[in-house]
All heavy atoms as an XYZ file, in Angstrom:
1021
protein
N     137.969     87.407    121.377
C     136.880     88.127    120.816
C     136.350     89.115    121.871
O     135.875     88.646    122.935
C     135.903     87.203    120.277
C     134.632     87.899    119.749
S     133.263     86.792    119.301
C     133.742     86.284    117.713
N     136.268     90.323    121.514
C     135.642     91.294    122.444
C     134.156     91.270    122.316
O     133.523     91.001    121.262
C     136.144     92.811    122.006
N     133.528     91.683    123.436
C     132.109     91.630    123.560
C     131.641     93.030    123.918
O     132.158     93.540    124.895
C     131.710     90.510    124.487
C     130.190     90.371    124.497
C     129.911     89.193    125.477
N     128.396     89.113    125.552
C     127.756     88.186    126.192
N     128.511     87.211    126.835
N     126.488     88.205    126.276
N     130.565     93.542    123.279
C     130.111     94.765    123.553
C     128.590     94.612    124.124
O     127.804     93.861    123.426
C     129.979     95.756    122.402
C     131.436     96.024    121.899
C     129.324     97.038    122.713
C     131.451     96.698    120.560
N     128.373     95.140    125.209
C     126.928     95.155    125.804
C     126.374     96.664    125.851
O     127.186     97.498    126.292
C     126.988     94.548    127.201
C     125.558     94.384    127.806
C     125.650     93.703    129.134
O     126.692     93.296    129.556
N     124.434     93.629    129.662
N     125.347     96.776    125.355
C     124.699     98.056    125.325
C     123.166     98.067    125.899
O     122.588     97.195    125.664
C     124.610     98.536    123.859
C     124.401     99.974    123.658
S     124.693    100.612    121.982
C     124.133     99.302    120.865
N     122.989     99.032    126.700
C     121.543     99.217    127.212
C     121.085    100.455    126.692
O     121.728    101.622    126.840
C     121.544     99.293    128.771
O     122.240     98.000    129.173
C     120.224     99.318    129.332
N     119.827    100.352    126.225
C     119.254    101.580    125.682
C     117.903    101.861    126.445
O     117.118    100.973    126.697
C     118.745    101.437    124.307
C     120.004    101.111    123.362
C     117.946    102.755    123.732
C     119.548    100.810    121.943
N     117.913    103.072    127.132
C     116.736    103.499    127.949
C     115.989    104.457    127.176
O     116.426    105.668    126.957
C     117.298    104.034    129.192
C     116.112    104.409    130.225
O     114.973    104.039    129.907
N     116.469    105.057    131.260
N     114.804    104.177    126.718
C     114.037    105.058    125.921
C     112.946    105.704    126.766
O     112.133    105.056    127.317
C     113.182    104.340    124.759
C     114.318    103.735    123.804
C     112.329    105.431    123.997
C     113.731    102.978    122.702
N     113.202    107.078    126.923
C     112.256    107.739    127.737
C     111.078    108.169    126.833
O     111.282    108.431    125.649
C     112.762    108.923    128.359
C     113.867    108.698    129.392
C     114.490    109.866    130.088
C     115.491    109.452    131.065
N     116.097    110.536    131.753
N     109.963    108.258    127.259
C     108.807    108.692    126.590
C     108.279    107.614    125.610
O     107.544    108.002    124.533
N     108.351    106.306    125.954
C     107.866    105.260    125.084
C     106.271    105.408    124.893
O     105.795    105.146    123.852
C     108.303    103.817    125.635
C     108.125    102.800    124.639
C     107.527    103.626    126.943
C     108.951    102.744    123.445
N     105.655    105.839    125.945
C     104.163    105.888    125.785
C     103.739    107.032    124.781
O     102.925    106.834    123.988
C     103.431    106.099    127.162
C     103.540    105.009    128.073
O     103.632    103.837    127.541
O     103.528    105.065    129.371
N     104.582    108.095    124.842
C     104.244    109.229    123.973
C     104.628    108.716    122.427
O     103.867    109.161    121.523
C     105.103    110.377    124.215
C     104.729    111.155    125.533
C     105.292    110.525    126.766
O     106.208    109.606    126.687
O     104.848    110.909    127.815
N     105.740    107.936    122.310
C     106.074    107.457    121.026
C     104.948    106.497    120.464
O     104.561    106.507    119.287
C     107.322    106.570    121.094
C     107.777    106.256    119.688
S     109.318    105.336    119.824
C     110.505    106.481    120.309
N     104.428    105.596    121.438
C     103.385    104.666    120.971
C     102.205    105.424    120.541
O     101.555    105.097    119.545
C     103.049    103.728    122.087
C     104.066    102.612    122.370
C     103.495    101.794    123.532
C     104.434    100.613    123.813
N     104.029     99.945    124.995
N     101.852    106.499    121.267
C     100.587    107.238    120.868
C     100.868    108.051    119.560
O      99.984    107.980    118.710
C     100.332    108.288    122.032
C      99.081    109.208    121.625
C      98.829    110.253    122.609
C      97.552    111.067    122.362
N      97.354    111.403    121.044
N     102.105    108.563    119.339
C     102.284    109.222    118.066
C     102.255    108.215    116.916
O     101.669    108.492    115.857
C     103.735    109.805    118.120
C     104.178    110.411    116.848
C     103.430    111.661    116.358
C     105.731    110.880    116.977
N     102.834    107.077    117.079
C     102.721    106.037    116.054
C     101.329    105.607    115.778
O     100.884    105.376    114.603
C     103.577    104.887    116.433
C     105.078    105.080    116.359
C     105.907    103.908    116.830
C     105.565    105.432    114.948
N     100.553    105.395    116.904
C      99.160    105.028    116.744
C      98.396    106.104    115.954
O      97.490    105.862    115.066
C      98.494    104.800    118.163
C      97.041    104.524    118.023
C      96.713    103.157    117.695
N      95.205    102.957    117.824
C      94.552    102.166    117.042
N      95.139    101.365    116.192
N      93.245    102.083    117.004
N      98.594    107.411    116.283
C      97.916    108.455    115.617
C      98.348    108.513    114.114
O      97.388    108.811    113.293
C      98.229    109.840    116.311
C      97.718    109.900    117.681
O      96.784    109.191    118.041
O      98.015    110.961    118.451
N      99.523    108.274    113.917
C      99.992    108.287    112.444
C      99.354    107.130    111.653
O      98.969    107.158    110.537
C     101.506    108.142    112.381
C     102.358    109.376    112.876
C     102.215    110.588    111.963
C     103.016    111.703    112.400
N     102.962    112.799    111.482
N      99.273    106.008    112.328
C      98.612    104.778    111.704
C      97.126    105.109    111.419
O      96.653    104.780    110.276
C      98.765    103.516    112.669
C      97.811    102.487    112.322
C      97.991    101.697    111.067
C      96.626    102.260    113.020
C      97.116    100.818    110.720
C      95.654    101.316    112.616
C      95.910    100.486    111.425
O      95.031     99.510    111.187
N      96.432    105.570    112.431
C      94.969    105.981    112.271
C      94.830    107.057    111.156
O      94.056    106.821    110.148
C      94.429    106.532    113.460
C      94.354    105.383    114.624
C      93.046    107.140    113.310
C      93.859    105.814    115.976
N      95.632    108.019    111.054
C      95.612    109.022    110.038
C      95.927    108.313    108.616
O      95.139    108.627    107.737
C      96.675    110.127    110.246
O      96.605    111.055    109.305
N      96.896    107.537    108.587
C      97.214    106.832    107.255
C      96.066    105.936    106.791
O      95.747    106.043    105.674
C      98.591    106.060    107.311
N      95.486    105.106    107.771
C      94.444    104.222    107.396
C      93.232    104.991    106.969
O      92.544    104.623    106.018
C      94.193    103.405    108.535
C      93.127    102.263    108.187
C      93.533    101.338    107.036
O      94.540    100.776    107.070
N      92.556    101.337    105.994
N      92.909    106.031    107.557
C      91.641    106.854    107.286
C      92.016    107.493    105.919
O      90.998    107.572    105.049
C      91.446    107.867    108.292
C      90.960    107.257    109.613
O      90.516    106.062    109.607
N      90.885    108.031    110.660
N      93.054    107.988    105.607
C      93.374    108.550    104.342
C      93.356    107.543    103.265
O      92.724    107.786    102.197
C      94.719    109.280    104.302
C      94.769    110.531    105.304
C      95.257    109.651    102.910
C      93.797    111.699    104.651
N      93.941    106.383    103.388
C      93.885    105.267    102.545
C      92.483    104.956    102.146
O      92.114    104.794    101.004
C      94.645    104.147    103.073
S      94.636    102.617    102.008
N      91.575    104.764    103.148
C      90.255    104.377    102.905
C      89.445    105.445    102.020
O      88.748    105.159    101.125
C      89.486    104.118    104.230
O      90.167    103.186    104.918
C      88.059    103.647    103.974
N      89.637    106.766    102.633
C      88.915    107.855    101.783
C      89.412    107.963    100.336
O      88.769    108.069     99.456
C      88.911    109.083    102.574
O      90.198    109.599    102.621
N      90.694    107.831    100.161
C      91.350    107.957     98.805
C      90.867    106.730     97.979
O      90.627    107.050     96.697
C      92.886    107.966     98.891
C      93.436    109.302     99.419
C      93.296    110.476     98.444
O      93.712    110.341     97.295
O      92.723    111.524     98.835
N      90.867    105.493     98.512
C      90.409    104.311     97.791
C      88.977    104.605     97.289
O      88.599    104.261     96.212
C      90.595    103.156     98.414
S      92.241    102.490     98.654
N      88.042    105.155     98.170
C      86.713    105.340     97.812
C      86.621    106.423     96.637
O      85.995    106.278     95.686
C      85.881    105.738     98.999
C      84.480    106.261     98.741
C      83.731    105.184     98.047
C      82.257    105.566     97.844
N      81.871    106.001     96.573
N      87.401    107.514     96.913
C      87.355    108.653     95.954
C      87.714    108.111     94.476
O      87.118    108.440     93.577
C      88.387    109.758     96.415
C      88.429    110.939     95.510
C      89.295    112.002     95.948
C      90.738    111.819     95.623
N      91.599    112.973     96.048
N      88.863    107.417     94.426
C      89.339    106.963     93.128
C      88.534    105.806     92.533
O      88.466    105.635     91.406
C      90.891    106.610     93.260
C      91.648    107.867     93.435
C      92.358    108.198     94.540
C      91.853    108.976     92.531
N      92.912    109.364     94.432
C      92.617    109.870     93.173
C      91.385    109.180     91.184
C      92.921    111.142     92.515
C      91.661    110.413     90.616
C      92.506    111.387     91.280
N      87.902    105.112     93.459
C      86.998    103.975     92.927
C      85.798    104.564     92.272
O      85.251    103.907     91.317
C      86.481    103.140     94.126
O      87.529    102.387     94.753
N      85.330    105.769     92.703
C      84.210    106.463     92.039
C      84.419    106.700     90.578
O      83.553    106.588     89.772
C      83.928    107.756     92.678
C      83.301    107.594     94.029
O      82.823    106.480     94.343
O      83.126    108.697     94.689
N      85.710    106.730     90.115
C      86.004    106.928     88.675
C      85.528    105.711     87.852
O      85.085    105.885     86.685
C      87.596    107.090     88.477
C      87.977    107.043     87.029
C      88.026    108.357     89.146
N      85.627    104.533     88.402
C      85.300    103.322     87.747
C      83.939    102.617     88.139
O      83.608    101.668     87.486
C      86.415    102.276     87.913
C      87.669    102.793     87.527
C      88.669    103.238     88.429
C      88.119    102.835     86.194
C      89.755    103.805     88.013
C      89.274    103.394     85.657
C      90.182    103.803     86.703
N      83.320    103.238     89.115
C      82.019    102.574     89.569
C      80.893    102.744     88.559
O      80.742    103.763     87.982
C      81.533    103.360     90.885
O      82.640    103.195     91.946
C      80.260    102.656     91.445
N      80.255    101.618     88.246
C      79.078    101.608     87.344
C      78.111    102.670     87.759
O      77.911    102.928     88.985
C      78.498    100.272     87.394
C      79.594     99.390     87.858
C      80.380    100.201     88.835
N      77.587    103.502     86.812
C      76.769    104.637     87.106
C      75.494    104.689     86.235
O      75.772    104.879     84.955
C      77.472    105.931     87.172
C      76.803    107.102     87.591
C      77.037    107.538     88.859
C      75.930    107.899     86.814
C      76.375    108.558     89.380
C      75.322    109.001     87.328
C      75.614    109.357     88.547
N      74.339    104.584     86.754
C      73.168    104.861     85.925
C      72.358    106.040     86.518
O      72.186    107.027     85.845
C      72.275    103.606     85.865
C      71.025    103.876     84.999
C      70.159    102.667     84.704
N      70.085    101.796     85.796
C      69.730    100.550     85.871
N      69.184    100.044     84.644
N      69.733     99.799     87.002
N      72.063    105.916     87.836
C      71.438    107.041     88.443
C      72.110    107.469     89.744
O      71.725    108.307     90.408
C      69.932    106.623     88.832
C      69.877    105.409     89.653
O      70.788    104.915     90.158
O      68.714    104.831     89.700
N      73.296    106.862     90.032
C      74.099    107.302     91.213
C      73.837    106.563     92.438
O      74.446    106.742     93.491
N      72.859    105.586     92.516
C      72.537    105.015     93.743
C      73.659    104.087     94.202
O      73.911    104.019     95.448
C      71.229    104.116     93.626
C      69.974    104.926     93.446
O      70.005    106.087     93.826
N      68.912    104.301     92.879
N      74.346    103.449     93.307
C      75.309    102.543     93.720
C      76.569    103.338     94.294
O      77.056    103.090     95.479
C      75.832    101.661     92.609
C      77.053    100.692     93.012
C      76.611     99.729     93.957
C      77.532    100.013     91.638
N      77.046    104.351     93.596
C      78.174    105.085     94.045
C      77.994    105.833     95.281
O      78.886    106.000     96.034
C      78.569    106.058     92.817
C      79.800    106.907     93.137
C      80.040    107.778     91.856
C      79.857    109.183     92.167
N      80.258    110.095     91.060
N      76.661    106.348     95.383
C      76.382    107.199     96.548
C      75.850    106.550     97.857
O      75.789    107.227     98.792
C      75.552    108.331     96.098
C      76.253    109.251     94.998
O      77.404    109.507     95.162
N      75.562    109.674     94.124
N      75.616    105.340     97.754
C      74.936    104.637     98.750
C      75.999    103.563     99.284
O      76.014    102.376     99.070
C      73.706    103.945     98.460
C      72.926    103.367     99.564
O      73.241    103.663    100.745
N      71.920    102.689     99.257
N      76.821    104.121    100.221
C      77.888    103.262    100.753
C      78.089    103.673    102.173
O      77.506    104.770    102.717
C      79.304    103.440     99.942
C      79.864    104.706    100.299
C      80.847    104.861    101.228
C      79.443    105.877     99.526
C      81.445    106.164    101.488
C      80.075    107.106     99.816
C      81.038    107.233    100.768
N      78.749    102.803    103.032
C      79.094    103.090    104.322
C      80.551    102.789    104.687
O      81.088    101.838    104.021
C      78.147    102.378    105.316
C      78.310    101.006    105.305
C      77.409    100.147    106.108
O      76.765    100.821    106.951
O      77.316     98.881    105.941
N      81.207    103.663    105.405
C      82.563    103.365    105.798
C      82.458    102.351    106.926
O      81.636    102.271    107.750
C      83.300    104.559    106.310
C      83.814    105.430    105.256
C      83.109    106.792    105.005
C      84.764    105.120    104.348
C      83.604    107.597    103.959
C      85.181    105.946    103.303
C      84.554    107.215    103.199
O      84.997    108.000    102.103
N      83.461    101.388    106.838
C      83.583    100.331    107.917
C      84.687    100.780    108.932
O      85.820    101.114    108.514
C      83.960     98.974    107.120
C      82.806     98.597    106.245
C      84.128     97.781    108.368
C      83.412     97.467    105.348
N      84.277    100.778    110.132
C      85.229    101.265    111.181
C      85.390    100.110    112.191
O      84.505     99.469    112.597
C      84.600    102.450    111.925
C      85.479    103.348    112.618
C      84.757    104.614    113.112
C      85.739    105.665    113.613
N      85.052    106.837    113.998
N      86.646     99.937    112.517
C      87.020     98.955    113.543
C      87.992     99.630    114.527
O      89.041    100.215    114.063
C      87.734     97.765    112.987
C      86.801     96.902    112.086
C      87.528     95.764    111.441
O      88.791     95.562    111.682
O      86.845     95.049    110.689
N      87.705     99.535    115.725
C      88.615    100.111    116.829
C      88.898    101.520    116.537
O      90.021    102.127    116.625
C      89.879     99.366    116.997
C      89.577     97.910    117.552
C      90.690     97.135    117.698
C      90.499     95.749    118.097
N      91.641     94.895    118.301
N      87.959    102.476    116.109
C      88.254    103.806    115.827
C      88.900    104.183    114.499
O      89.268    105.289    114.357
N      89.146    103.221    113.628
C      89.810    103.354    112.392
C      89.019    103.020    111.261
O      88.447    101.853    111.267
C      91.244    102.513    112.411
C      91.926    102.816    111.152
C      91.959    102.788    113.552
N      88.922    103.670    110.277
C      88.180    103.361    109.050
C      89.173    102.345    108.186
O      90.200    102.685    107.932
C      87.951    104.607    108.127
C      86.923    105.589    108.631
C      87.242    106.739    109.172
C      85.548    105.151    108.754
C      86.392    107.624    109.828
C      84.724    105.971    109.319
C      85.072    107.228    109.798
N      88.471    101.169    108.004
C      89.289    100.017    107.422
C      88.748     99.652    106.089
O      89.229     98.773    105.388
C      89.354     98.831    108.293
C      90.116     99.179    109.549
C      87.925     98.320    108.578
N      87.717    100.328    105.595
C      87.155    100.024    104.305
C      85.734    100.609    104.105
O      85.487    101.469    104.842
N      85.077    100.226    103.027
C      83.702    100.897    102.738
C      82.946     99.701    102.094
O      83.505     98.827    101.366
C      83.860    102.069    101.868
C      84.669    101.945    100.785
C      84.019    101.639     99.432
C      86.015    102.181    100.676
C      84.901    101.527     98.308
C      86.736    102.086     99.571
C      86.129    101.829     98.399
N      81.641     99.763    102.168
C      80.752     98.737    101.740
C      79.590     99.489    100.980
O      79.003    100.384    101.471
C      80.213     97.950    102.888
C      79.198     96.953    102.374
C      78.665     96.231    103.709
N      79.756     95.592    104.520
C      79.860     95.987    105.779
N      79.253     96.839    106.443
N      80.971     95.376    106.462
N      79.331     99.024     99.740
C      78.158     99.514     99.006
C      76.943     98.812     99.500
O      76.924     97.692     99.750
C      78.327     99.301     97.594
C      79.560    100.087     96.960
C      80.787     99.563     97.019
C      79.359    101.295     96.577
C      81.953    100.298     96.457
C      80.417    102.165     95.985
C      81.736    101.534     95.945
O      82.630    102.275     95.580
N      75.850     99.654     99.786
C      74.656     99.136    100.438
C      73.535     98.726     99.455
O      72.620     98.133     99.839
C      74.191    100.164    101.533
C      75.137    100.499    102.507
C      74.671    101.149    103.689
C      74.148    102.536    103.353
N      73.728    103.426    104.522
N      73.767     98.985     98.193
C      72.659     98.698     97.205
C      72.580     97.215     97.145
O      73.577     96.525     97.019
C      72.934     99.410     95.776
C      72.679    100.819     95.840
C      71.199    101.167     96.085
O      70.212    100.473     95.548
O      70.992    102.060     96.946
N      71.383     96.640     97.053
C      71.227     95.149     96.965
C      71.947     94.568     95.703
O      72.387     93.437     95.772
C      69.671     94.941     96.873
C      69.073     96.216     97.254
C      70.081     97.331     97.099
N      72.057     95.318     94.671
C      72.644     94.752     93.454
C      74.158     95.028     93.432
O      74.839     94.656     92.436
C      71.954     95.375     92.280
C      72.087     96.894     92.252
C      73.177     97.531     91.583
C      71.036     97.713     92.755
C      73.212     98.967     91.622
C      71.117     99.101     92.634
C      72.251     99.681     92.070
O      72.245    101.057     92.019
N      74.681     95.598     94.441
C      76.234     95.931     94.390
C      77.129     94.647     94.137
O      78.055     94.657     93.432
C      76.562     96.702     95.636
N      76.625     93.684     94.766
C      77.571     92.423     94.640
C      77.528     91.876     93.153
O      78.589     91.568     92.696
C      77.045     91.311     95.589
C      77.931     89.987     95.560
C      77.335     89.063     96.599
N      78.096     87.802     96.685
C      79.237     87.708     97.303
N      79.710     88.795     97.966
N      79.962     86.586     97.360
N      76.416     91.899     92.529
C      76.359     91.448     91.104
C      77.145     92.433     90.223
O      77.796     92.052     89.285
C      74.914     91.407     90.709
C      74.141     90.323     91.298
C      72.692     90.318     90.819
C      71.914     89.226     91.556
N      70.467     89.327     91.401
N      77.042     93.743     90.566
C      77.762     94.743     89.839
C      79.276     94.530     90.054
O      80.069     94.628     89.131
C      77.404     96.185     90.150
C      76.043     96.548     89.690
C      76.052     96.799     88.239
O      76.979     97.308     87.627
N      74.902     96.429     87.647
N      79.688     94.227     91.270
C      81.078     93.965     91.641
C      81.728     92.890     90.693
O      82.770     92.934     90.157
C      81.213     93.769     93.068
C      82.682     93.366     93.396
C      83.171     92.198     93.688
C      83.811     94.234     93.413
N      84.462     92.111     93.899
C      84.876     93.521     93.885
C      83.973     95.657     93.371
C      86.223     93.958     94.051
C      85.263     96.135     93.599
C      86.371     95.344     93.881
N      80.926     91.722     90.656
C      81.504     90.583     90.046
C      81.161     90.675     88.539
O      81.763     89.979     87.663
C      81.029     89.295     90.579
C      81.615     88.942     91.885
C      80.842     89.203     93.110
C      82.874     88.620     91.959
C      81.531     88.925     94.255
C      83.582     88.309     93.182
C      82.784     88.411     94.384
N      80.234     91.630     88.129
C      80.087     91.744     86.739
C      79.345     90.677     85.991
O      79.590     90.393     84.815
N      78.502     89.863     86.734
C      77.893     88.723     86.041
C      76.326     88.777     86.189
O      75.797     89.234     87.260
C      78.358     87.399     86.685
C      79.842     87.050     86.671
C      80.189     85.865     87.532
C      80.271     86.960     85.245
N      75.737     88.393     85.120
C      74.173     88.297     85.184
C      73.846     87.169     85.915
O      74.592     86.269     86.348
C      73.598     88.404     83.699
O      74.117     87.021     83.087
C      74.074     89.587     82.919
N      72.512     87.009     86.144
C      71.946     85.756     86.824
C      72.450     84.482     86.157
O      72.718     83.618     86.910
C      70.364     85.805     86.859
C      69.807     86.888     87.801
C      70.134     86.696     89.147
O      70.144     85.538     89.624
O      70.207     87.751     89.827
N      72.496     84.492     84.814
C      72.949     83.258     84.172
C      74.383     83.233     83.923
O      75.014     82.547     83.051
C      72.260     82.980     82.929
C      72.307     84.185     81.881
O      72.935     85.216     82.331
O      71.693     84.104     80.861
N      75.148     83.986     84.760
C      76.660     83.942     84.775
C      77.360     84.656     83.472
O      78.515     84.359     83.148
C      77.335     82.567     85.088
C      76.682     81.927     86.319
C      77.086     82.662     87.493
C      76.668     81.895     88.774
N      76.362     82.758     89.783
N      76.529     85.336     82.702
C      77.246     86.046     81.572
C      77.675     87.374     82.046
O      77.103     87.890     82.922
C      76.204     86.165     80.544
C      75.823     84.839     79.771
C      74.800     85.186     78.626
N      73.504     85.494     79.096
C      72.833     86.640     78.602
N      73.157     87.172     77.604
N      71.628     86.937     79.109
N      78.731     87.865     81.399
C      79.387     89.079     81.882
C      78.336     90.277     81.479
O      77.580     90.304     80.584
C      80.584     89.357     80.841
C      80.797     87.953     80.356
C      79.529     87.276     80.361
N      78.326     91.233     82.417
C      77.518     92.502     82.251
C      78.213     93.218     81.105
O      79.290     93.249     80.952
C      77.630     93.320     83.571
C      76.592     93.073     84.546
C      77.107     93.125     85.883
C      75.351     92.761     84.219
C      76.081     92.859     86.985
C      74.383     92.435     85.396
C      74.776     92.539     86.640
N      77.278     93.953     80.422
C      77.678     94.883     79.355
C      77.540     96.322     80.043
O      76.329     96.798     79.975
C      76.866     94.706     78.209
C      77.380     95.650     77.072
O      78.351     96.385     77.136
N      76.518     95.817     76.030
N      78.537     96.862     80.642
C      78.367     98.121     81.433
C      78.148     99.284     80.441
O      78.888     99.372     79.442
C      79.551     98.389     82.294
C      79.688     97.365     83.422
C      80.682     96.456     83.354
C      79.047     97.621     84.555
C      80.695     95.479     84.425
C      79.115     96.916     85.595
C      80.082     95.720     85.570
O      80.134     94.932     86.646
N      77.113    100.083     80.804
C      76.805    101.238     79.989
C      77.959    102.279     80.233
O      78.224    102.495     81.471
C      75.469    101.806     80.332
O      75.358    103.032     79.755
N      78.357    102.874     79.292
C      79.438    103.895     79.423
C      78.806    105.266     79.072
O      79.613    106.162     78.877
C      80.768    103.606     78.578
O      80.316    103.406     77.294
C      81.399    102.357     79.137
N      77.525    105.368     78.999
C      76.962    106.673     78.729
C      77.175    107.717     79.798
O      77.513    108.880     79.399
C      75.299    106.462     78.535
C      74.996    105.760     77.367
O      75.847    105.525     76.366
O      73.818    105.188     77.277
N      77.025    107.373     81.008
C      77.303    108.324     82.082
C      78.630    108.174     82.790
O      79.188    109.095     83.510
C      76.146    108.106     83.135
C      74.712    108.540     82.566
C      73.705    108.501     83.645
C      72.461    109.009     83.040
N      71.311    108.948     84.036
N      79.185    107.001     82.684
C      80.585    106.778     83.182
C      81.374    105.881     82.158
O      81.237    104.870     82.063
C      80.632    106.123     84.467
C      81.986    105.974     85.128
O      83.011    106.291     84.517
N      82.079    105.417     86.269
N      82.226    106.624     81.422
C      82.885    105.827     80.336
C      83.915    104.868     80.803
O      84.465    104.018     80.063
C      83.641    107.083     79.544
C      83.644    108.168     80.392
C      82.388    108.046     81.325
N      84.259    104.909     82.173
C      85.231    104.048     82.859
C      84.508    102.864     83.538
O      85.287    102.131     84.220
C      86.163    104.877     83.668
C      86.866    105.897     83.007
N      87.794    105.707     82.092
C      86.664    107.252     83.074
C      88.230    106.919     81.522
N      87.621    107.836     82.306
N      83.167    102.774     83.515
C      82.473    101.816     84.350
C      83.013    100.423     84.076
O      83.214    100.103     82.942
C      81.008    101.921     84.119
N      83.077     99.657     85.073
C      83.585     98.270     84.978
C      83.303     97.496     86.317
O      82.916     98.114     87.278
C      85.067     98.260     84.670
C      85.894     98.786     85.755
C      87.287     98.971     85.452
N      87.267    100.013     84.355
C      88.186    100.099     83.275
N      89.072     99.238     83.208
N      88.064    100.977     82.403
N      83.447     96.163     86.338
C      83.383     95.453     87.517
C      84.733     95.626     88.307
O      85.677     96.143     87.877
C      83.260     93.966     87.134
O      84.405     93.484     86.494
N      84.653     95.183     89.587
C      85.789     95.265     90.475
C      86.476     96.524     90.393
O      87.736     96.788     90.289
C      86.746     94.161     90.260
C      86.065     92.845     90.426
C      86.877     91.596     90.157
C      86.226     90.317     90.300
N      86.970     89.223     89.983
N      85.660     97.658     90.394
C      86.149     99.055     90.222
C      87.100     99.445     91.321
O      88.155    100.231     91.046
C      85.008     99.999     90.205
C      84.004     99.796     91.367
C      84.018    100.502     92.544
C      82.931     99.003     91.347
N      83.056     99.982     93.320
C      82.205     99.110     92.586
C      82.292     98.184     90.420
C      81.099     98.455     92.929
C      81.178     97.392     90.760
C      80.560     97.606     92.065
N      87.152     99.006     92.527
C      88.107     99.375     93.545
C      89.572     98.834     93.249
O      90.525     99.532     93.276
C      87.767     98.989     94.922
O      86.456     99.526     95.306
C      88.699     99.423     96.028
N      89.596     97.626     92.673
C      90.847     97.015     92.346
C      91.437     97.815     91.230
O      92.649     98.108     91.035
C      90.644     95.528     91.950
C      90.359     94.765     93.167
C      91.950     94.980     91.244
C      89.835     93.296     92.872
N      90.569     98.321     90.188
C      91.088     98.997     89.048
C      91.488    100.447     89.594
O      92.615    100.928     89.068
C      89.898     99.281     88.046
C      90.353    100.052     86.846
C      91.279     99.328     85.944
O      91.190     98.124     85.745
N      92.462    100.043     85.602
N      90.808    100.945     90.551
C      91.302    102.257     91.121
C      92.720    102.172     91.662
O      93.533    102.982     91.576
C      90.344    102.771     92.122
N      92.868    101.083     92.460
C      94.237    100.893     93.075
C      95.291    100.639     92.072
O      96.388    101.196     92.081
C      94.146     99.747     94.223
C      93.264    100.176     95.334
C      95.459     99.319     94.678
C      92.940     99.081     96.242
N      95.055     99.843     91.067
C      95.945     99.615     89.935
C      96.276    100.846     89.204
O      97.482    101.116     88.816
C      95.379     98.532     88.949
C      95.392     97.176     89.543
O      95.948     96.835     90.561
O      94.706     96.272     88.826
N      95.245    101.836     89.034
C      95.502    102.991     88.194
C      96.084    104.170     89.017
O      96.895    104.782     88.581
C      94.185    103.423     87.598
O      93.623    102.255     86.844
C      94.315    104.590     86.708
N      95.531    104.255     90.283
C      95.883    105.502     91.118
C      96.596    105.158     92.280
O      96.711    105.847     93.335
C      94.634    106.199     91.469
C      93.864    106.803     90.358
C      92.664    106.214     89.812
C      94.408    107.959     89.563
C      92.038    106.812     88.672
C      93.800    108.392     88.540
C      92.511    107.814     88.037
O      91.909    108.371     86.906
N      97.191    103.934     92.480
C      97.940    103.470     93.661
C      98.947    104.375     94.064
O      99.298    104.669     95.230
N      99.758    104.971     93.021
C     100.794    105.819     93.456
C     100.303    107.185     94.005
O     100.861    107.710     95.011
C     101.772    106.242     92.128
O     102.177    104.946     91.695
C     102.767    107.085     92.474
N      99.188    107.584     93.528
C      98.524    108.809     94.001
C      97.979    108.586     95.420
O      98.126    109.437     96.298
C      97.315    109.283     93.042
O      97.860    109.411     91.688
C      96.699    110.465     93.579
N      97.427    107.409     95.656
C      96.907    107.092     96.949
C      98.127    106.989     98.006
O      97.993    107.560     99.096
C      96.151    105.747     96.928
C      94.889    105.961     96.165
C      95.774    105.213     98.304
C      94.208    104.582     95.684
N      99.237    106.324     97.562
C     100.372    106.301     98.505
C     100.991    107.616     98.798
O     101.328    107.889     99.887
C     101.381    105.431     97.933
C     100.978    103.872     97.785
S     100.522    103.235     99.406
C     102.081    103.308    100.323
N     100.993    108.564     97.826
C     101.408    109.852     98.122
C     100.613    110.642     99.108
O     101.085    111.289    100.066
C     101.463    110.754     96.803
C     102.761    110.654     96.083
C     102.840    111.702     94.980
N     103.101    111.056     93.715
C     102.288    111.022     92.621
N     101.268    111.756     92.659
N     102.628    110.330     91.654
N      99.215    110.441     99.021
C      98.398    111.002    100.025
C      98.676    110.433    101.365
O      98.524    111.214    102.390
C      96.956    110.878     99.491
N      98.832    109.130    101.510
C      99.071    108.583    102.754
C     100.405    109.025    103.336
O     100.588    109.371    104.462
C      99.052    106.952    102.640
C      97.751    106.440    102.226
C      99.629    106.334    103.868
C      97.724    104.971    101.758
N     101.395    109.000    102.523
C     102.772    109.570    102.897
C     102.641    111.016    103.448
O     103.204    111.376    104.450
C     103.708    109.518    101.787
C     105.172    109.849    102.174
C     106.103    109.870    100.885
C     107.442    110.206    101.381
N     108.320    110.341    100.292
N     101.962    111.776    102.710
C     101.688    113.209    103.267
C     100.938    113.335    104.567
O     101.398    114.083    105.406
C     100.842    113.971    102.133
C     100.692    115.441    102.372
C      99.948    116.139    101.406
C      99.630    117.534    101.644
N      98.928    118.267    100.735
N      99.965    112.377    104.758
C      99.382    112.349    106.057
C     100.279    111.929    107.182
O     100.229    112.553    108.273
C      98.142    111.460    106.057
N     101.204    110.949    106.838
C     102.148    110.541    107.895
C     103.165    111.544    108.323
O     103.544    111.835    109.335
C     102.816    109.176    107.460
C     101.793    108.087    107.404
C     103.935    108.678    108.337
C     102.189    106.729    106.910
N     103.650    112.215    107.133
C     104.805    113.079    107.363
C     104.202    114.489    107.862
O     105.039    115.330    108.361
C     105.568    113.298    106.032
C     106.311    111.993    105.676
C     107.012    112.199    104.271
O     106.673    113.148    103.527
O     107.843    111.307    104.027
N     102.892    114.770    107.608
C     102.403    116.122    107.871
C     102.238    116.383    109.266
O     102.754    116.257    110.261
């Protein structure tokens, strides 16, 4: 049985790592902003406080998510009243309003979000 031994010497490994890190950061930032944008389609809306009062969560220089800052955001997210009955979301100002709106956005617009990420990586 013949045996082949191969040695690969990669020059510029540090530059490659930096390029990959930059692509990762770009992709993650695009993913976070796209998820927020498409979540707005399903976010409950009465006066805009919930949808517009959020903050991006950043870790090690990368946006990894977003958090709604309104005190009632958690109840809206789970869609339950104090006595654990489901909310009846008004659709007067947002006909698509519902609980767990980010999950709905990803289910509905996941392909669009992935296209935007791919464009950022390849661009």
